[in-house]
Structure formats: C-alpha cells, structure tokens
N, C-alpha and C positions, 0 to 999 in steps of 0.2 A: 340433538338427542330426542328421539320420538318415543323411546321406550320408557314406561313409567318407572321401571327399576333403575334405569340410568339416571333419571331425574332425581330419584330419592337418594341415590349414591352421591350425586352432584351436590344436593342440598347438604348432606352430612359433611362432604368435603369442604364446602364453603363455610359451614358453621364452625368446623374445626379450625380452619384457617382464621376465621374471625376471632376465635378465642385467643389465637396466638398474636394476632395483630388487629385489634379492634379499630384502629385508625385507618385501615386500608379501605379507602372509599371505593375503589374499583371493585374490590371484593364484594362490598355491600350491593353495588349495582348488579353484579351478576347473581348474587344471592336473590335479589328482588325478582329478576327474570325467571330464575328457577322456581321460586315460590309461586309466581304468577302462573307458570306452566302447570304446576301441581294443583292449582285452584285455591291456594291459600292467599286470598286477595288482601286481607288486612295485613298479614305478615309481609307480603310483597311491598305494599305501600309504606309500611314502617321501615323496611330495609332501605328503600329508595330515599325516604325522608332522612334517615340517619346518615346516608352516604354524603349528604350535602352537595352531591353532584347535580348540576342543572340538567334535569331529565326531560324538561318540557319539550324541546325540539324533537328528541328521540321518540317520546311517547306519541306525539302528534304525527310524526313521520310514519311510524308503524301503523297508526290508525288510518292514515290516508292511503298507505299501501293496501290495507285490507279493503278499504272502500272502493278503490279503483279495480280491485280484483273481485268485486261483488260479494265479499265476505262481510256483510253489513253488520251483523250482530257482533262479530269480532271487532270491527271498526269502532262501534259504539263503546265497547268495553275499554279500548285504549284511549278514546277521547275522555271517557269518564275518569280514567286514572289521571290524565292530565288535569282535569278539572279539580279532582280531589287534592292533588298536590299543589296546584297553582290556581286557587279559586278566584283570583282577581282578574285573570286573563280571559278575554272575551272569545278569542279565536276558536277554541275547541267547541263552543256552543254553535258557532257558525258551521263548523264541519259536521256537527251532529245534525244540524238542520238539513244540510245537503244529504246526509245519509238517510234521514227519515223521508226526504223527498223521494229517494230511490225506492223506498219501501212503500210509497204511496200513502204514508201516514202524515197527511198534510197538516192536520191540526197540531200534532206534536212538533212537526217541523217549524210551523209558525211560532209556537211557544219557544222553541230553541233559539230562533233568530231574535225574538224580543228579549229573551234572557241575556243573550250575548250583547245586545245593544246597551243594556243597563249595567254592564260590567265596567269597572274603572279603567281597565287597560286593554286597548285595542292595539294589537301588535302589527300583524301583517294584513289584516282585512279592514278596509275602510268602511265608514258608516254607510256610504252610498251603496256598497255591495249588499249590506243587510236589507236596505229598503228595496233594492231591486228584487232580492230573493223573496221578500215579503209579498211584493206585488205579484211576482210570477207564481208563487205557491198558492196564493189566493185564487189565481186564475185556473189552477188545476183541480180545485175542489169540485165535488159533485154539485149539480144544480147550476142555475144561471149565475154567473159571477156578477159581483157588484163592480161594474166597470169604472164608475166614478171613484170608488174607494181604491181600486187598483191603480187608476191613473194618478191619484194623489200620492201613492207610494213612489211611483216613478218620478213625479214632479219633485218630491222630497229628495230623492237620490240625486237628481240633476242639480237642484238648487244648492245643496251643501257641497257638491263637487268634491267628494273624497273617495273616489274610486281607487281601488288598489290594482286594477288591471284594465287594459284597454278593451278587452273582450266584453267585460261587464258594462263599461260605458257605452259601447256600441249597441249591445243588446237592450240596454235601457231605452235608448232613443228609438230603436227599432220597435220594441214592444209598445212604447208609447204611441208610435205612429199607427200601429195596428189597432189599438184601442180607439184612437181618434177616428179612424175609418169606420169602426163599428158604431161610433156615436155620430156619424155623418158630419164630421168636422174635417173634411178632406183637405182644405187649404192648409190647416195646421199639420195634418199628417204629412203633407208634402215636405214641409220644413224639417220634420224629424227624419224622414228617409233621406232627404238631401244631406243632412248632417252626416249620416252614416256613410253615404256614397262618397262624400268629400274627404272623409277621414279614415276610411277602411277600403283599400283597393281590392280586398278579397271577399267582401260581403256580397253574397249572391242575392239573397231574398230582398234586400233593400233596393237593388237595381230593378228587380222584377216589379216590385210594388210601385216604385217611383215611375217606372216606364208606363205602367197602367194609368196612373193618376195624371201624369203630364199630358197623356193623350186624351183621356176622357174629360178632364177639366179644361185644359189649356189648348187642346188640339195641336200640340207641338210634336208633329210626326217625326221630325229629324232627331230631336232629343230622345224621344221614346225609343226609336230604332237603335240609336247609339247605346242606350242603357240595356236594351235586350241583348245586343251583341256582346256588350261587356259581361253580362251575366252568363251568356253561353260560353264565353272564353274562360270564365272562372270555373264553371261546372258544366261541361258539355254532356254529361251523363244525366242531367236533370231535365225534365220535360218543360218546366214552367217558363223558361226563357223562350223556347221555341213556340210555346203555346201563345204567349203574349205577342210575340212577333207575328205569328200567323193571324191573330185577330187584327193587329195593326195593318198588315198587308191587305187583308180582306176589306177592312174599312176604307183603305185608301186606293181601292180598285186595282189591286195587283194580284189577281186571282192565281196566276201561274206560280208566283212565288209563295203565295199563301198555301197553295196545295202542297208544295215541297215541305213547308214547315209543319203542316198538319200530318203529313206522312212521317216526318221525323218524330213527332209527338207519339204517334201510334207505334212506331218502332220501339220507343222507350216504354210505352204503356199501352198495350193493345186493348185494355179495358177502358180507355178514356172515351166515354160516350159523347161528350161535347165535341172532341176532335173528330170522331168518327162521323157524327151528324153533319158537321160543317164541311168536312171533306166530301162527303156524298153530295151535298148541296152544290158545292163548287164544281164538282165533276159533271153534274147534270146540267149546268148552265150552258 
C-alpha cells in the first residue's frame, strides 16, 4: 500500500479490529508497520511493544535490506527501531556503523561500533568483527592514519578470536599485513599474507602481496611465480597478478615472457604507465 489514503484506511481497520480483540498480537504487529509507514514513530513502537512479538530479527532484516539497496537513511531508521525496542542487543549498533561507513561518516561509524561493543548482548556479531571495523574505519578517515593505533585494533581482533565469519577473519590478517608493509616490517607481513593464502583459496590480493614479498625478500622465484599464477586463476580480469609476474620474469632474465605479461597488463589497463615503460624498455633491448 503506497497510497497515503490506503494507509490511513488500514490504520482505522487495524484499530477497529484491535478494539474487538486487543489480545491479537499479529494485529498489533501490522498496526505497527502501518503507523511506521504513516510516520507515527512513537505509536508504531508502542504497538510493536504491546504485541509482545519478537520483532528484533524482522526489524534488523528490513534495515539490512535497505542498507544493501543503498537506502541508508531508511536503514538507519529500522536499526534505531530495533535499538529502541531491544536496547541491550549490540548488533544493530554494528549495522549502523556499517551504514555510516557507506555514508563516509567515519567518526559516527566509529562511535556506533564502540557503543555496540559496550552492550551486554552480542548476538550474531563477534567482538573481533567490531575491532576489525574500528581499525578499517580509522584507516578511511581523512589525513594520515595512525597506523600503530589501527594495527592495535587488528591485533585485538585476532587475539580475542571471536570472529563471526571467515571473511572478516581473512580481511583482518590481510589488512594487518598491509600495515606491517607500510611500517617496513615485511617479515611479519609475510606471515599475515601466508595465513590468508593457506586458509582462503579464493583470496586474490594476499597471493599478489605474498608473491611480491617472497621474491623481494627471499628471492624465492618458484614460490612467487606459483602465487602469481594462483592469483591469476582466481581473477584473470585483474592486472596485478600479471604485473607481479611480469616483474618477476623481468628480474629473472626471461624478457620474452615478461613482455607477454606486460602486454596483458596493458590490455586490462591501457593507462598503466609502469607497465608501458617496462614494455618499451624490454622491446628496445
């Protein structure tokens, strides 16, 4: 019912039915949705509260549907409804943090994650997920990030080991590895990327990064080449596996194969200046 008059008629219908049977919990649930659609927020919340129906999962589900369809303000409204009715549950604060991330409101996002961490009931989202998001969100803020502070968030996430999904676990180790590279702690970064490679057969970027490091630090050309080919198999449409392989082949005196890889890079990204420069240099030798 999109028409406002239809909604008003529906509200009258539900209220009449409620007067007949005030114990009908399903009726109160639908009355709540109708009142919410009419913008009567407090009345909607009171109807849901009076229904005694567990509305939490439904409210969060609707909020997440709105978030995935980029209706961010609507998503926040549904998460706030869940928080109002179930103030002790942490998860809606986590989802609010994700929503504010999408809006690039990083300070509010960080505040939401911290608020969620301090709620007594964490249902579906583990504490490690919160610390990962805190680290990642701090890295997105304007200005030079505080890399040590962000690294501490990732270390905290890994140490308490309460991840609610494998993707976040892998991303935490990968992001930690990238920060260690920034801090010139490459041997430690190798261990992080290796963890991801060993535990996620679909993770592209970890193989590219690990390939680069095992060649530059350890001069292990065989392992580096294997990692680059694994990355290419995972995502043949991305240039970085070919680019890393081209550098390796160039460094190991295989110019003809390096030329082929640089040509592939330029097919995928004609604006890649590095690949273009190296290709010209090899062709002129």
